[in-house]
OpenMM code with the backbone's topology and positions (N, CA, C; nanometers):
from openmm import Vec3, app, unit

residues = "ALA GLN LYS VAL THR GLN ASP GLN PRO TYR VAL THR SER GLN ILE GLY GLN SER VAL ILE LEU ASN CYS ARG TYR GLU VAL SER LEU SER ARG TYR THR HIS TYR LEU TYR TRP TYR LYS GLN LEU PRO SER GLY GLU MET THR PHE LEU ILE ARG GLN GLU SER SER GLY PRO ASN ALA ARG ASN GLY ARG TYR SER VAL ASN PHE GLN LYS ALA GLN ASN SER ILE SER LEU THR ILE SER ALA LEU GLN LEU GLU ASP SER ALA LYS LEU GLU PHE ARG GLN LEU LEU GLU LEU GLU GLU SER ILE GLN SER CYS TYR LEU CYS ILE TRP CYS".split()
positions = [
    Vec3(11.2344, 11.0714, 10.0733),
    Vec3(11.1719, 10.9480, 10.0258),
    Vec3(11.1262, 10.8663, 10.1454),
    Vec3(11.0257, 10.7864, 10.1230),
    Vec3(10.9777, 10.7002, 10.2296),
    Vec3(10.9456, 10.5629, 10.1731),
    Vec3(10.9499, 10.4646, 10.2621),
    Vec3(10.9288, 10.3271, 10.2197),
    Vec3(10.8725, 10.2496, 10.3381),
    Vec3(10.7807, 10.1583, 10.3106),
    Vec3(10.7292, 10.0708, 10.4150),
    Vec3(10.7452, 9.9261, 10.3707),
    Vec3(10.7710, 9.8371, 10.4669),
    Vec3(10.7841, 9.6946, 10.4375),
    Vec3(10.7128, 9.6145, 10.5458),
    Vec3(10.6604, 9.4997, 10.5066),
    Vec3(10.6015, 9.4047, 10.6002),
    Vec3(10.6981, 9.2880, 10.6110),
    Vec3(10.7253, 9.2436, 10.7344),
    Vec3(10.8159, 9.1305, 10.7538),
    Vec3(10.7569, 9.0013, 10.6978),
    Vec3(10.6244, 8.9866, 10.7068),
    Vec3(10.5594, 8.8632, 10.6620),
    Vec3(10.4543, 8.8970, 10.5562),
    Vec3(10.4765, 8.8591, 10.4303),
    Vec3(10.3765, 8.8877, 10.3273),
    Vec3(10.2529, 8.7975, 10.3369),
    Vec3(10.2661, 8.6847, 10.4079),
    Vec3(10.1538, 8.5919, 10.4206),
    Vec3(10.1572, 8.5336, 10.5612),
    Vec3(10.0493, 8.5471, 10.6347),
    Vec3(10.0433, 8.5045, 10.7743),
    Vec3(9.9218, 8.4149, 10.7941),
    Vec3(9.9394, 8.3053, 10.8675),
    Vec3(9.8263, 8.2183, 10.9003),
    Vec3(9.8139, 8.2071, 11.0519),
    Vec3(9.6924, 8.1869, 11.0979),
    Vec3(9.6666, 8.1659, 11.2398),
    Vec3(9.5321, 8.0965, 11.2532),
    Vec3(9.4877, 8.0800, 11.3773),
    Vec3(9.3636, 8.0080, 11.4032),
    Vec3(9.2624, 8.0966, 11.4744),
    Vec3(9.1367, 8.0612, 11.4594),
    Vec3(9.0283, 8.1319, 11.5280),
    Vec3(9.0552, 8.1339, 11.6786),
    Vec3(9.0345, 8.2502, 11.7392),
    Vec3(9.0523, 8.2656, 11.8834),
    Vec3(9.1920, 8.3041, 11.9255),
    Vec3(9.2894, 8.2843, 11.8366),
    Vec3(9.4281, 8.3190, 11.8678),
    Vec3(9.4525, 8.4674, 11.8423),
    Vec3(9.5750, 8.5112, 11.8726),
    Vec3(9.6199, 8.6458, 11.8373),
    Vec3(9.7288, 8.6345, 11.7326),
    Vec3(9.7449, 8.7388, 11.6543),
    Vec3(9.8499, 8.7411, 11.5533),
    Vec3(9.9173, 8.8776, 11.5586),
    Vec3(10.0486, 8.8787, 11.5325),
    Vec3(10.1252, 9.0033, 11.5301),
    Vec3(10.1836, 9.0214, 11.3908),
    Vec3(10.1574, 9.1358, 11.3308),
    Vec3(10.2113, 9.1704, 11.1994),
    Vec3(10.3177, 9.2777, 11.2196),
    Vec3(10.4416, 9.2443, 11.1853),
    Vec3(10.5542, 9.3354, 11.2055),
    Vec3(10.5858, 9.4117, 11.0785),
    Vec3(10.6071, 9.5404, 11.0929),
    Vec3(10.6369, 9.6264, 10.9787),
    Vec3(10.7524, 9.7195, 11.0115),
    Vec3(10.8167, 9.7655, 10.9052),
    Vec3(10.9220, 9.8661, 10.9186),
    Vec3(10.8918, 9.9781, 10.8205),
    Vec3(10.9413, 10.0945, 10.8557),
    Vec3(10.9192, 10.2090, 10.7679),
    Vec3(11.0432, 10.2963, 10.7667),
    Vec3(11.0594, 10.3701, 10.6593),
    Vec3(11.1672, 10.4672, 10.6464),
    Vec3(11.1043, 10.6028, 10.6213),
    Vec3(11.1644, 10.7030, 10.6811),
    Vec3(11.1142, 10.8383, 10.6597),
    Vec3(11.2326, 10.9338, 10.6652),
    Vec3(11.2423, 11.0209, 10.5672),
    Vec3(11.3556, 11.1127, 10.5599),
    Vec3(11.3318, 11.2408, 10.6389),
    Vec3(11.2059, 11.2704, 10.6689),
    Vec3(11.1730, 11.3944, 10.7398),
    Vec3(11.1193, 11.3598, 10.8783),
    Vec3(11.2026, 11.2979, 10.9615),
    Vec3(11.1550, 11.2441, 11.0885),
    Vec3(11.1122, 11.3520, 11.1873),
    Vec3(11.1500, 11.4765, 11.1619),
    Vec3(11.1088, 11.5826, 11.2547),
    Vec3(10.9603, 11.6154, 11.2390),
    Vec3(10.9003, 11.5723, 11.1289),
    Vec3(10.7586, 11.5970, 11.1061),
    Vec3(10.6758, 11.4801, 11.1580),
    Vec3(10.5569, 11.5126, 11.2064),
    Vec3(10.4642, 11.4066, 11.2456),
    Vec3(10.4198, 11.3312, 11.1210),
    Vec3(10.4244, 11.1995, 11.1286),
    Vec3(10.3726, 11.1199, 11.0184),
    Vec3(10.2759, 11.0164, 11.0753),
    Vec3(10.2000, 10.9568, 10.9870),
    Vec3(10.0907, 10.8701, 11.0275),
    Vec3(10.1056, 10.7334, 10.9625),
    Vec3(10.0778, 10.6304, 11.0415),
    Vec3(10.0866, 10.4922, 10.9968),
    Vec3(9.9485, 10.4293, 11.0144),
    Vec3(9.9013, 10.3634, 10.9108),
    Vec3(9.7644, 10.3112, 10.9083),
    Vec3(9.7628, 10.1639, 10.8686),
    Vec3(9.6584, 10.0951, 10.9128),
    Vec3(9.6252, 9.9640, 10.8566),
    Vec3(9.4836, 9.9692, 10.8014),
    Vec3(9.4690, 9.9053, 10.6866),
    Vec3(9.3389, 9.8893, 10.6227),
    Vec3(9.3186, 9.7419, 10.5917),
    Vec3(9.1925, 9.7026, 10.5813),
    Vec3(9.1552, 9.5653, 10.5473),
    Vec3(9.0676, 9.5686, 10.4236),
    Vec3(9.0901, 9.4728, 10.3336),
    Vec3(9.0078, 9.4645, 10.2133),
    Vec3(8.8827, 9.3814, 10.2407),
    Vec3(8.7677, 9.4412, 10.2162),
    Vec3(8.6404, 9.3714, 10.2319),
    Vec3(8.6159, 9.2797, 10.1122),
    Vec3(8.5245, 9.1825, 10.1246),
    Vec3(8.4932, 9.0953, 10.0106),
    Vec3(8.4535, 9.1726, 9.8851),
    Vec3(8.3979, 9.2916, 9.9030),
    Vec3(8.3589, 9.3750, 9.7885),
    Vec3(8.4790, 9.4358, 9.7166),
    Vec3(8.5964, 9.4265, 9.7801),
    Vec3(8.7162, 9.4884, 9.7238),
    Vec3(8.7479, 9.6229, 9.7854),
    Vec3(8.6516, 9.6802, 9.8558),
    Vec3(8.6716, 9.8102, 9.9217),
    Vec3(8.7684, 9.7951, 10.0392),
    Vec3(8.8547, 9.8952, 10.0585),
    Vec3(8.9461, 9.8962, 10.1716),
    Vec3(8.8803, 9.9718, 10.2865),
    Vec3(8.8813, 9.9103, 10.4059),
    Vec3(8.8210, 9.9736, 10.5227),
    Vec3(8.9270, 9.9975, 10.6299),
    Vec3(8.9180, 10.1102, 10.6967),
    Vec3(9.0145, 10.1520, 10.7979),
    Vec3(9.0080, 10.0635, 10.9220),
    Vec3(9.1267, 10.0243, 10.9750),
    Vec3(9.1328, 9.9485, 11.0997),
    Vec3(9.1853, 10.0327, 11.2154),
    Vec3(9.3025, 10.0948, 11.1962),
    Vec3(9.3665, 10.1658, 11.3066),
    Vec3(9.4718, 10.2608, 11.2521),
    Vec3(9.4980, 10.3686, 11.3286),
    Vec3(9.5978, 10.4675, 11.2887),
    Vec3(9.6934, 10.4925, 11.4043),
    Vec3(9.8222, 10.5043, 11.3719),
    Vec3(9.9241, 10.5399, 11.4702),
    Vec3(9.9890, 10.6713, 11.4297),
    Vec3(9.9915, 10.7661, 11.5215),
    Vec3(10.0603, 10.8931, 11.4987),
    Vec3(10.2020, 10.8819, 11.5535),
    Vec3(10.3013, 10.9316, 11.4783),
    Vec3(10.4411, 10.9150, 11.5184),
    Vec3(10.4740, 10.9827, 11.6508),
    Vec3(10.3976, 11.0839, 11.6873),
    Vec3(10.4254, 11.1551, 11.8122),
    Vec3(10.3282, 11.1177, 11.9240),
    Vec3(10.2463, 11.0160, 11.9007),
    Vec3(10.1437, 10.9797, 11.9984),
    Vec3(10.1711, 10.8483, 12.0687),
    Vec3(10.0878, 10.8154, 12.1692),
    Vec3(10.0997, 10.6865, 12.2388),
    Vec3(10.0528, 10.5729, 12.1486),
    Vec3(10.0839, 10.4503, 12.1899),
    Vec3(10.0407, 10.3340, 12.1130),
    Vec3(9.8886, 10.3343, 12.0965),
    Vec3(9.8452, 10.3124, 11.9736),
    Vec3(9.7021, 10.3168, 11.9424),
    Vec3(9.6344, 10.1841, 11.9762),
    Vec3(9.5052, 10.1943, 12.0050),
    Vec3(9.4236, 10.0752, 12.0304),
    Vec3(9.2838, 10.1017, 11.9769),
    Vec3(9.2262, 10.0006, 11.9120),
    Vec3(9.0910, 10.0136, 11.8581),
    Vec3(9.0259, 9.8757, 11.8613),
    Vec3(8.9508, 9.8485, 11.9671),
    Vec3(8.8867, 9.7181, 11.9797),
    Vec3(8.9890, 9.6059, 11.9875),
    Vec3(8.9837, 9.5119, 11.8941),
    Vec3(9.0749, 9.3969, 11.8927),
    Vec3(9.2099, 9.4298, 11.8296),
    Vec3(9.2261, 9.5516, 11.7833),
    Vec3(9.3489, 9.5933, 11.7159),
    Vec3(9.4321, 9.6816, 11.8087),
    Vec3(9.5601, 9.6506, 11.8212),
    Vec3(9.6484, 9.7345, 11.9024),
    Vec3(9.7844, 9.7445, 11.8346),
    Vec3(9.8509, 9.8570, 11.8579),
    Vec3(9.9778, 9.8879, 11.7924),
    Vec3(10.0886, 9.8959, 11.8962),
    Vec3(10.2047, 9.8414, 11.8615),
    Vec3(10.3269, 9.8609, 11.9392),
    Vec3(10.4230, 9.9379, 11.8496),
    Vec3(10.4427, 10.0649, 11.8806),
    Vec3(10.5200, 10.1556, 11.7961),
    Vec3(10.6563, 10.1805, 11.8586),
    Vec3(10.7626, 10.1481, 11.7848),
    Vec3(10.9006, 10.1687, 11.8296),
    Vec3(10.9646, 10.2713, 11.7370),
    Vec3(10.9456, 10.3979, 11.7691),
    Vec3(10.9897, 10.5051, 11.6798),
    Vec3(11.1402, 10.5026, 11.6556),
    Vec3(11.2185, 10.4779, 11.7602),
    Vec3(11.3646, 10.4803, 11.7468),
    Vec3(11.4144, 10.3731, 11.6503),
    Vec3(11.3408, 10.2620, 11.6408),
    Vec3(11.3790, 10.1518, 11.5510),
    Vec3(11.3052, 10.1566, 11.4177),
    Vec3(11.2236, 10.2591, 11.3970),
    Vec3(11.1395, 10.2654, 11.2763),
    Vec3(11.0627, 10.1351, 11.2576),
    Vec3(11.0099, 10.0853, 11.3680),
    Vec3(10.9415, 9.9563, 11.3684),
    Vec3(10.8029, 9.9728, 11.4301),
    Vec3(10.7087, 9.8986, 11.3771),
    Vec3(10.5723, 9.9045, 11.4287),
    Vec3(10.5069, 9.7685, 11.4076),
    Vec3(10.4269, 9.7262, 11.5031),
    Vec3(10.3569, 9.5989, 11.4873),
    Vec3(10.2098, 9.6169, 11.5208),
    Vec3(10.1290, 9.5411, 11.4506),
    Vec3(9.9846, 9.5386, 11.4730),
    Vec3(9.9485, 9.4038, 11.5329),
    Vec3(9.8826, 9.4047, 11.6474),
    Vec3(9.8303, 9.2823, 11.7075),
    Vec3(9.6794, 9.2782, 11.6869),
    Vec3(9.6322, 9.1658, 11.6345),
    Vec3(9.4882, 9.1415, 11.6227),
    Vec3(9.4567, 9.0273, 11.7180),
    Vec3(9.3707, 9.0516, 11.8150),
    Vec3(9.3388, 8.9498, 11.9148),
    Vec3(9.2039, 8.8850, 11.8849),
    Vec3(9.1806, 8.7712, 11.9503),
    Vec3(9.0534, 8.6981, 11.9360),
    Vec3(9.0142, 8.6857, 11.7890),
    Vec3(9.1037, 8.6272, 11.7107),
    Vec3(9.0832, 8.6194, 11.5660),
    Vec3(8.9523, 8.5505, 11.5292),
    Vec3(8.8903, 8.6026, 11.4251),
    Vec3(8.7668, 8.5483, 11.3699),
    Vec3(8.7911, 8.5111, 11.2241),
    Vec3(8.7088, 8.4223, 11.1722),
    Vec3(8.7239, 8.3797, 11.0335),
    Vec3(8.7203, 8.4994, 10.9388),
    Vec3(8.6376, 8.5987, 10.9724),
    Vec3(8.6239, 8.7172, 10.8867),
    Vec3(8.7505, 8.8028, 10.8837),
    Vec3(8.8468, 8.7748, 10.9727),
    Vec3(8.9735, 8.8490, 10.9705),
    Vec3(9.0610, 8.8071, 10.8527),
    Vec3(9.0297, 8.6939, 10.7907),
    Vec3(9.1042, 8.6522, 10.6714),
    Vec3(9.0856, 8.7575, 10.5636),
    Vec3(9.1944, 8.8183, 10.5212),
    Vec3(9.1820, 8.9287, 10.4258),
    Vec3(9.3193, 8.9766, 10.3828),
    Vec3(9.3183, 9.0573, 10.2795),
    Vec3(9.4358, 9.1358, 10.2435),
    Vec3(9.4388, 9.2568, 10.3363),
    Vec3(9.5529, 9.2791, 10.4010),
    Vec3(9.5706, 9.3952, 10.4877),
    Vec3(9.6744, 9.4872, 10.4256),
    Vec3(9.6531, 9.6160, 10.4373),
    Vec3(9.7497, 9.7130, 10.3863),
    Vec3(9.8046, 9.7968, 10.5004),
    Vec3(9.9370, 9.8107, 10.5018),
    Vec3(10.0061, 9.9002, 10.5939),
    Vec3(10.0449, 10.0231, 10.5132),
    Vec3(10.0049, 10.1402, 10.5604),
    Vec3(10.0293, 10.2631, 10.4850),
    Vec3(10.0989, 10.3661, 10.5729),
    Vec3(10.1880, 10.4405, 10.5104),
    Vec3(10.2529, 10.5527, 10.5773),
    Vec3(10.2193, 10.6799, 10.5013),
    Vec3(10.1801, 10.7816, 10.5745),
    Vec3(10.1454, 10.9094, 10.5125),
    Vec3(10.2292, 11.0199, 10.5752),
    Vec3(10.3021, 11.0923, 10.4906),
    Vec3(10.3842, 11.2046, 10.5350),
    Vec3(10.3804, 11.3122, 10.4281),
    Vec3(10.3374, 11.4323, 10.4685),
    Vec3(10.3375, 11.5447, 10.3749),
    Vec3(10.2688, 11.5093, 10.2425),
    Vec3(10.1542, 11.4434, 10.2527),
    Vec3(10.0718, 11.4055, 10.1370),
    Vec3(10.1349, 11.2984, 10.0485),
    Vec3(10.2471, 11.2416, 10.0896),
    Vec3(10.3087, 11.1306, 10.0155),
    Vec3(10.2765, 11.0016, 10.0900),
    Vec3(10.2218, 10.9047, 10.0174),
    Vec3(10.1786, 10.7804, 10.0804),
    Vec3(10.2562, 10.6618, 10.0254),
    Vec3(10.2990, 10.5723, 10.1167),
    Vec3(10.3617, 10.4459, 10.0786),
    Vec3(10.2729, 10.3337, 10.1300),
    Vec3(10.2599, 10.2273, 10.0514),
    Vec3(10.1681, 10.1182, 10.0854),
    Vec3(10.2386, 9.9840, 10.0687),
    Vec3(10.2142, 9.8915, 10.1633),
    Vec3(10.2636, 9.7543, 10.1530),
    Vec3(10.1512, 9.6613, 10.1965),
    Vec3(10.1325, 9.5517, 10.1256),
    Vec3(10.0234, 9.4584, 10.1551),
    Vec3(10.0742, 9.3299, 10.2179),
    Vec3(9.9877, 9.2667, 10.2956),
    Vec3(10.0122, 9.1294, 10.3386),
    Vec3(9.8775, 9.0581, 10.3424),
    Vec3(9.8822, 8.9269, 10.3508),
    Vec3(9.7604, 8.8463, 10.3499),
    Vec3(9.7523, 8.7677, 10.4801),
    Vec3(9.6370, 8.7752, 10.5441),
    Vec3(9.6125, 8.7051, 10.6697),
    Vec3(9.5075, 8.5982, 10.6435),
    Vec3(9.5408, 8.4748, 10.6776),
    Vec3(9.4502, 8.3620, 10.6545),
    Vec3(9.4213, 8.2939, 10.7881),
    Vec3(9.2954, 8.2865, 10.8247),
    Vec3(9.2530, 8.2282, 10.9518),
    Vec3(9.1903, 8.0917, 10.9261),
    Vec3(9.2349, 7.9936, 11.0043),
    Vec3(9.1841, 7.8570, 10.9908),
    Vec3(9.0941, 7.8235, 11.1079),
    Vec3(8.9958, 7.7381, 11.0840),
    Vec3(8.9055, 7.6939, 11.1914),
    Vec3(8.9787, 7.5966, 11.2841),
] * unit.nanometer
topology = app.Topology()
chain = topology.addChain("A")
for resn in residues:
    res = topology.addResidue(resn, chain)
    for name in ("N", "CA", "C"):
        topology.addAtom(name, app.Element.getBySymbol(name[0]), res)
């Protein structure tokens, strides 16, 4: 069985600042490579990919998005830098292992 949780279901910050979203995950088959993802919901409702972390890989980085992965603690955080108003959105943290996916949402609200 697997489970993912977000420490903060609702996060606020300001334009130009950085924000850190902390998450935890559980996985029963830790010997297998698993994947951790973040997605953002567009105004249309469509979910768009932000960044992926592989359990056996180095910390991921994609533009303003960077991951700090602590495998031993089953902990992972996403940092979004230089926040923009358009970053206000529903974000999903997903774990994928052996075709089984767990999803947890949080909401990020950016103020001017």
